[in-house]
C-alpha positions in Angstrom: -10.9 17.3 -11.6 -14.2 18.7 -10.2 -17.1 16.7 -8.8 -20.1 17.2 -6.4 -21.3 14.3 -4.2 -24.8 15.4 -3.5 -26.5 14.5 -0.2 -24.5 11.5 0.9 -26.7 9.5 3.3 -23.7 9.1 5.7 -20.2 10.4 5.6 -17.5 8.7 7.7 -14.3 10.7 8.5 -11.5 9.7 10.8 -10.7 12.7 13.0 -8.1 11.0 15.2 -7.0 7.5 16.1 -9.7 7.4 18.8 -12.5 9.4 17.0 -14.3 8.5 13.8 -17.0 11.0 12.9 -20.3 9.9 11.3 -22.3 12.7 9.6 -25.7 12.5 8.0 -26.9 14.1 4.7 -23.8 16.0 3.6 -22.6 17.4 0.3 -18.9 17.0 -0.7 -17.5 19.4 -3.4 -14.2 18.5 -5.0 -12.5 21.1 -7.2 -9.1 20.7 -8.9 -8.7 17.4 -7.0 -9.1 18.9 -3.5 -12.2 19.0 -1.2 -13.4 22.6 -1.2 -16.7 22.2 0.6 -18.1 19.7 3.1 -21.4 20.9 4.4 -25.2 20.4 4.5 -25.3 22.1 1.1 -22.5 23.1 -1.3 -23.1 25.3 -4.3 -22.3 23.5 -7.5 -20.4 25.4 -10.2 -22.1 25.4 -13.5 -21.4 22.3 -15.6 -19.9 20.2 -12.8 -20.5 16.5 -12.7 -22.9 15.4 -9.9 -23.3 12.0 -8.2 -26.6 11.4 -6.3 -25.4 9.9 -3.0 -28.6 9.6 -1.2 -28.2 5.8 -0.9 -24.4 5.8 -0.3 -21.9 6.0 2.5 -19.0 8.3 1.6 -15.7 7.7 3.3 -12.0 8.4 2.5 -10.3 6.1 0.0 -8.1 3.5 1.5 -4.4 3.6 1.3 -2.1 0.7 0.5 1.1 1.8 2.2 3.2 -1.2 1.1 2.8 -3.5 -1.9 4.5 -5.1 -4.9 1.6 -4.6 -7.3 3.1 -6.4 -10.3 3.3 -9.6 -8.2 -0.3 -10.3 -9.3 1.5 -12.3 -12.0 2.9 -14.5 -9.3 -0.4 -15.0 -7.4 -0.7 -18.6 -6.3 2.8 -19.4 -7.6 4.6 -20.1 -4.3 1.9 -20.6 -1.8 2.3 -22.7 1.4 6.0 -21.9 2.0 7.7 -20.0 4.8 9.3 -16.7 3.9 12.9 -17.8 2.9 11.7 -20.9 1.0 9.1 -18.7 -0.6 11.8 -16.2 -1.6 13.9 -18.9 -3.3 11.0 -19.7 -5.6 9.9 -16.1 -6.2 13.4 -14.7 -6.9 14.0 -17.4 -9.6 10.7 -16.4 -11.3 11.6 -12.7 -11.1 14.7 -13.3 -13.2 12.4 -13.7 -16.2 10.6 -10.4 -15.7 10.6 -7.8 -18.4 9.4 -4.2 -18.6 6.2 -5.2 -20.4 5.3 -7.9 -17.8 5.8 -5.4 -14.9 3.7 -2.7 -16.7 0.8 -5.0 -17.5 0.9 -6.9 -14.2 0.9 -3.6 -12.4 -2.0 -2.4 -14.5 -4.0 -5.4 -13.4 -3.0 -4.8 -9.8 -4.2 -1.2 -10.0 -7.5 -2.2 -11.4 -7.9 -4.6 -8.5 -7.0 -1.9 -6.0 -9.4 0.6 -7.6 -12.2 -1.9 -7.5 -11.6 -2.4 -3.7 -11.5 1.3 -2.8 -7.8 2.0 -2.7 -6.8 5.5 -3.9 -3.1 5.5 -3.3 -0.3 2.9 -2.9 3.4 2.6 -2.1 5.3 0.1 -4.3 8.6 -1.6 -4.3 9.4 -3.6 -7.4 11.5 -3.9 -10.6 11.1 -1.3 -13.4 9.5 1.2 -11.1 8.9 3.7 -13.9 6.6 1.1 -15.4 4.8 1.0 -12.1 4.3 4.7 -12.3 3.0 4.5 -15.8 0.5 1.9 -15.0 -0.8 3.7 -11.9 -1.3 6.9 -13.8 -3.1 5.0 -16.6 -5.7 3.9 -14.1 -5.7 7.1 -12.1 -4.2 6.0 -8.7 -1.7 7.9 -6.7 1.6 6.1 -6.4 4.8 6.3 -4.4 7.8 4.3 -5.7 11.3 4.7 -7.0 14.6 3.0 -7.7 15.6 -0.2 -6.0 19.0 0.0 -4.3 21.4 -2.3 -6.0 19.4 -2.6 -9.2 18.3 0.8 -10.5 20.1 4.0 -11.3 20.0 6.2 -8.3 20.0 9.5 -10.2 17.4 11.4 -8.1 17.2 14.3 -10.5 15.7 12.1 -13.1 13.2 10.7 -10.7 12.3 14.2 -9.5 11.7 15.2 -13.1 9.2 12.4 -13.5 7.6 13.5 -10.3 7.2 17.0 -11.6 5.4 15.8 -14.7 2.8 13.7 -12.8 0.5 16.5 -11.6 1.0 15.5 -8.0 0.0 11.9 -8.5 3.5 10.4 -8.1 6.1 10.9 -5.4 9.6 9.3 -5.3 10.9 7.0 -2.6 14.1 5.0 -2.4 13.3 1.3 -2.2 15.8 -0.6 0.0 14.9 -4.3 0.1 16.4 -5.3 3.4 19.6 -5.4 5.5 20.1 -9.0 4.5 19.6 -8.6 0.7 21.8 -5.6 -0.2 25.5 -4.9 0.1 26.4 -2.6 3.0 28.1 0.0 0.7 24.9 0.4 -1.2 22.8 0.7 2.0 25.2 3.5 3.1 24.7 5.2 -0.3 20.9 4.9 0.0 20.8 6.6 3.4 23.2 9.3 2.2 21.0 10.0 -0.8 17.9 10.1 1.4 19.4 12.7 3.6 20.9 14.8 0.7 17.6 14.9 -1.3 15.1 14.6 1.6 13.6 11.5 0.0 12.0 8.7 2.1 13.5 5.2 2.3 10.9 2.4 2.0 12.4 -0.7 3.6 11.5 -4.3 4.8 12.8 -4.8 8.3 12.5 -7.3 11.2 10.0 -9.3 9.2 11.0 -12.8 10.5 12.9 -14.2 13.4 15.4 -15.7 11.0 16.1 -12.3 9.6 16.6 -10.8 13.0 19.0 -13.5 14.1 21.0 -13.2 10.8 21.4 -9.4 11.3 22.4 -10.0 14.9 25.0 -12.5 13.8 26.4 -10.3 11.0 26.4 -6.9 12.8 26.2 -7.7 16.5 22.9 -5.8 16.9 19.2 -6.3 16.3 18.0 -4.6 13.0 16.5 -1.4 14.5 19.4 -1.2 17.0 21.8 -1.4 14.0 20.0 1.3 12.1 20.0 3.5 15.2 23.7 2.9 15.8 24.4 4.2 12.3 22.2 7.3 12.7 19.8 6.0 10.0 16.6 6.2 11.9 14.8 9.4 11.0 11.4 10.7 9.8 12.5 9.8 6.3 12.4 6.1 7.0 9.4 3.9 6.4 9.9 0.6 8.2 7.8 -2.2 6.8 6.6 -5.3 8.8 8.4 -5.1 12.2 6.9 -8.4 13.3 10.0 -9.2 15.4 11.0 -6.1 17.3 11.8 -5.3 21.0 10.3 -2.6 23.2 13.5 -0.6 23.3 13.7 -0.7 19.5 10.2 0.8 19.5 11.5 3.5 21.7 14.2 4.3 19.1 11.5 4.3 16.4 9.2 6.6 18.3 12.1 9.0 19.2 13.2 9.2 15.6 9.6 9.5 14.2 10.1 6.6 11.9 6.8 5.6 10.1 5.7 2.0 10.1 3.6 -0.2 7.8 2.1 -3.5 9.0 1.0 -6.3 6.7 -1.1 -8.7 8.7 -2.3 -11.2 6.1 1.1 -11.6 4.4 2.9 -12.2 7.7 0.3 -14.8 8.8 0.4 -16.6 5.5 4.2 -16.8 5.4 4.2 -18.1 9.0 6.6 -15.4 10.2 5.5 -16.4 13.8 5.5 -12.8 15.0 3.0 -10.0 15.0 3.8 -6.3 14.8 3.3 -4.9 18.4 0.5 -2.6 17.3 -0.7 -1.4 20.7 2.8 -0.6 21.8 3.4 1.4 18.6 0.2 3.4 18.9 0.7 4.1 22.6 4.2 5.6 21.7 2.6 7.8 19.0 4.2 6.0 16.1 2.5 6.7 12.8 1.2 3.4 11.4 -0.1 2.5 8.0 -1.5 -0.7 6.5 -0.3 -2.7 3.5 -1.3 -5.7 1.5 2.2 -6.7 0.5 2.3 -8.4 -2.9 -0.4 -10.7 -4.2 2.1 -13.6 -4.3 2.1 -13.6 -0.5 -1.3 -12.2 0.4 -3.2 -13.3 -2.8 -5.4 -10.2 -2.7 -4.7 -6.5 -3.0 -7.5 -5.7 -0.5 -7.1 -3.3 2.3 -10.7 -4.2 3.3 -9.4 -7.6 4.2 -6.3 -6.2 5.9 -8.4 -4.1 8.2 -10.3 -7.1 9.4 -7.2 -9.2 9.8 -5.4 -6.5 11.7 -8.0 -6.5 14.4 -8.5 -10.3 14.5 -4.7 -11.1 14.6 -4.2 -8.5 17.3 -6.9 -10.0 19.5 -5.7 -13.6 18.8 -2.2 -12.6 19.9 -2.9 -10.2 22.7 -6.0 -11.8 24.2 -7.8 -8.5 24.6 -9.9 -6.0 22.6 -7.8 -2.9 22.9 -7.6 -2.5 19.1 -11.1 -1.7 17.9 -12.7 -1.4 14.5 -12.2 2.4 14.7 -8.5 2.0 15.0 -8.3 -0.3 12.0 -10.4 2.1 9.9 -8.1 5.1 10.9 -4.9 3.1 10.1 -6.3 2.0 6.7 -7.2 5.6 5.7 -5.7 8.5 7.5 -2.8 6.4 8.8 -1.8 5.0 5.5 -2.2 8.3 3.7 -0.1 10.0 6.4 2.7 7.4 6.1 2.7 8.2 2.4 2.8 11.9 3.1 -0.5 12.6 1.3 -3.0 14.9 2.9 -5.9 12.5 2.7 -7.6 9.7 4.5 -10.1 12.3 5.9 -13.0 14.2 4.5 -12.5 17.9 5.2 -11.8 21.0 3.1 -8.1 21.0 2.0 -7.8 17.2 1.9 -7.3 15.4 -1.5 -10.5 14.4 -3.3 -10.0 10.6 -2.7 -13.3 9.2 -1.7 -15.1 5.8 -1.8 -18.9 5.5 -2.1 -20.4 2.4 -0.5 -23.7 0.8 -1.4 -25.7 0.1 1.7 -28.4 -2.1 0.1 -27.0 -5.5 0.9 -28.1 -8.0 3.6 -24.7 -8.1 5.3 -24.7 -4.4 6.0 -28.1 -4.5 7.7 -29.1 -2.8 10.0 -27.3 0.4 8.9 -27.7 2.6 12.0 -25.0 5.3 12.3 -23.5 3.7 15.5 -22.9 0.4 13.6 -21.4 1.7 10.4 -17.7 1.7 11.4 -18.0 -1.9 12.6 -19.8 -2.9 9.4 -17.0 -1.4 7.3 -14.3 -3.3 9.1 -16.0 -6.6 9.8 -18.6 -7.0 7.1 -18.0 -4.9 4.0 -17.3 -6.7 0.8 -15.6 -5.4 -2.4 -18.9 -5.7 -4.1 -20.2 -2.8 -1.9 -17.7 -0.4 -3.4 -19.7 1.5 -6.1 -17.4 4.4 -6.7 -13.7 4.9 -6.2 -12.8 8.6 -6.7 -9.2 9.7 -6.8 -8.2 13.4 -7.2 -11.8 14.2 -8.0 -12.0 11.7 -10.8 -14.0 8.5 -10.9 -11.6 5.6 -11.5 -14.0 2.8 -10.6 -17.8 2.7 -11.0 -20.4 0.6 -12.8 -20.1 3.2 -15.6 -16.3 2.7 -16.0 -16.2 -1.1 -15.4 -16.5 -2.0 -19.1 -13.4 0.0 -19.9 -11.4 -1.5 -17.0 -12.5 -5.0 -18.0 -11.1 -4.4 -21.5 -7.8 -3.1 -20.1 -7.6 -6.2 -17.8 -8.2 -8.7 -20.7 -5.7 -6.9 -22.9 -3.1 -6.9 -20.1 -3.4 -10.7 -19.6 -2.4 -11.3 -23.2 0.9 -9.7 -22.5 1.6 -11.7 -19.3 0.4 -15.2 -20.3 3.7 -16.1 -22.0 5.6 -15.1 -18.8 3.3 -17.2 -16.7 3.9 -20.2 -19.0 7.7 -19.7 -18.6 7.7 -19.6 -14.8 5.4 -22.6 -14.6 8.3 -24.5 -16.2 10.6 -23.3 -13.3 8.4 -24.6 -10.6 9.4 -28.3 -10.9 13.1 -27.3 -10.9 12.7 -25.2 -7.8 10.8 -28.0 -6.0 13.8 -30.3 -6.7 16.1 -27.8 -5.0 18.0 -27.0 -8.2 17.4 -23.3 -8.0 18.5 -21.4 -4.9 19.5 -17.8 -4.4 19.7 -15.3 -1.6 20.8 -12.4 -3.8 18.1 -10.2 -5.2 18.2 -11.0 -9.0 18.1 -8.5 -11.8 15.4 -9.3 -14.3 16.1 -9.4 -18.0 16.5 -6.1 -19.7 18.2 -2.9 -18.7 17.2 -1.4 -15.3 17.3 2.3 -15.3 15.6 5.4 -14.1 12.8 6.8 -16.2 13.6 9.4 -18.9 12.7 12.9 -17.7 9.7 14.6 -19.4 
């Protein structure tokens, strides 16, 4: 897709973890989904679409490096429980999932993400081929793949789907956790990852209870155990890491493992720990930001996660080492980097994933260049997002909102019956009649997508 953003009032682009550039009055030309020109003036090819950006800030689209998008159907379902009690309730509800429910719930999640400036997301959920279908329908980039222990792990079929997505989908192997999957399947997952050079996307060291359980079963802390098996590598994406030691961080840094932190979800589920962000960054560990699912965080908003990241760091560390600029970098270039997408920055050669922000609201005043980064992290609201552009195509704007609203309303019709069913479960679960610590298979056949 080709698009010219004409004379953006300001352009914000993360150059490094410690440097965010702010430019004034710039053109951005996107051709074939890639930024081709970023300058005071870019020549526009004949017939190209042009957006007048004189009243907008342009910045890279946000990356949601860990989520379960279809869990919007469970939003508010199991609030106010700690993680393992929360899992008991959620896993019972997930037994009633179907392909249609996952597709239409993910569609709603993608609409929510597009409206809040997210251009790419990394997902772990049932029926992952339906997740891909929903993301491509809305126009978002997506990384997902089979869940170990549930889906067919035929990587050739997933690679075929990847090849037909025009670069908008990449495969990962989704491994729930060390405590939720049999060891022989975990071994198979890491073997496949090495053989096919495919990333493993995995929850790890999320809670103290999980860490103690892994220590009891294997005699080592979670990261220690992975290191002892030779499973730490640049192909591993470790999600959460709320309870991790400094020597485990050394293993992670040495192996170039990528990390995703989810501040709101962890705080809401009372995990009691906070990812040691400063120690990660000081070791040069690549860090991205995630929302987790809407059942635990209630919103698929990286805008909120940026703010929470800074606030929770300062609350836990009693200092201001983590600044707004760090949060903005992690939410853009950091998250896109974790997902192996050349984005999160505005420069020639980067993907054409850009957000346009409306400045004309009281909570963003005064809009001096030196205050813009702080405004984005501490004050920006979803209502300020006027355009979300992915691969050079507008996926959210006032002009597209009517179509997205229609899609949303149609999707709810396909999910309402499921919501009624799981409401009936809630009372049974409250009475303690439904308990499970094995990841359930939802109804219907779980399989990899058909190629082509």
